[in-house]
C-alpha positions in Angstrom: 39.9 -150.8 143.0 38.2 -150.7 139.6 38.8 -151.0 135.9 36.9 -149.4 133.1 37.0 -149.5 129.3 34.9 -147.9 126.6 34.6 -147.6 122.9 32.8 -144.4 121.6 32.1 -143.6 118.0 30.8 -140.2 116.9 29.6 -139.3 113.5 27.4 -136.8 111.7 23.6 -137.1 111.7 22.5 -139.3 108.9 20.1 -136.7 107.4 22.3 -133.6 108.1 19.7 -131.0 109.0 21.0 -127.4 108.9 24.3 -128.3 107.3 26.7 -125.5 107.9 24.6 -124.3 110.9 23.3 -125.6 114.1 23.0 -129.1 112.6 26.8 -129.4 112.7 26.7 -129.3 116.6 24.7 -132.6 116.7 26.4 -135.9 116.4 25.3 -139.5 116.6 26.9 -141.5 119.3 27.4 -145.3 119.5 29.1 -146.8 122.5 30.1 -149.9 124.4 31.4 -149.8 128.0 32.7 -152.5 130.4 34.2 -152.4 133.8 34.3 -153.8 137.3 34.5 -152.6 140.9 35.9 -154.6 143.8 38.9 -155.7 145.8 41.4 -156.7 143.2 44.9 -157.9 144.2 47.1 -158.9 141.3 49.2 -162.0 142.0 51.7 -161.8 139.1 50.1 -165.0 137.5 48.8 -163.6 134.2 46.0 -166.1 133.8 44.8 -165.9 137.4 44.9 -162.1 137.3 42.9 -162.0 134.0 40.3 -164.4 135.4 40.0 -162.2 138.6 39.6 -159.0 136.6 37.0 -160.3 134.2 35.0 -162.2 136.8 31.6 -160.6 137.4 32.2 -157.5 135.2 29.5 -155.2 133.8 28.9 -154.6 130.1 26.5 -152.2 128.3 26.0 -150.6 124.9 23.8 -148.1 123.2 23.3 -145.2 120.9 22.3 -141.6 121.2 22.6 -138.0 120.2 25.4 -135.7 121.4 25.4 -131.9 121.2 28.6 -129.8 121.5 28.6 -126.8 123.7 31.4 -124.4 122.8 34.1 -127.0 122.6 34.3 -127.4 126.4 31.2 -129.4 127.1 28.6 -131.7 125.5 25.1 -132.9 126.4 24.1 -136.4 125.5 20.8 -138.3 125.3 21.5 -142.0 124.9 19.5 -145.2 124.9 21.4 -147.7 127.0 21.1 -151.4 127.0 22.8 -153.2 129.9 24.0 -156.6 128.7 25.8 -158.0 131.8 25.3 -156.8 135.4 26.4 -158.1 138.8 24.2 -159.4 141.6 23.0 -156.4 143.5 23.3 -153.9 140.7 20.3 -151.7 140.0 19.9 -152.1 136.2 18.1 -149.2 134.5 17.8 -149.7 130.7 16.4 -147.0 128.5 17.0 -143.3 128.0 19.9 -141.7 129.9 20.9 -138.0 130.0 24.5 -136.9 130.5 26.7 -133.9 130.6 30.4 -134.0 129.9 33.2 -131.5 130.4 36.5 -131.3 128.6 39.3 -130.4 131.0 42.2 -130.7 128.6 
């Protein structure tokens, strides 16, 4: 079982290079993500279930640059800062590269 949550904010580049051209494909990206993986069995007791879900969760935030590719994909270069990790996690702060596809 797992749970995941994220907040992503996209905006134009602050200096707007190539306005009306290729510069419009680039966006700044701010994000914060949280989640957990493990055996989670809900008991029906709201407080107990909330404590179990938030025990030992992971949290990170960062900023980066996102490039749109034809409205179906994007490439991101982000600087990630892990804030909270679990014992045994391999934490890797710094630059991360990602590719996303839009299926909808």
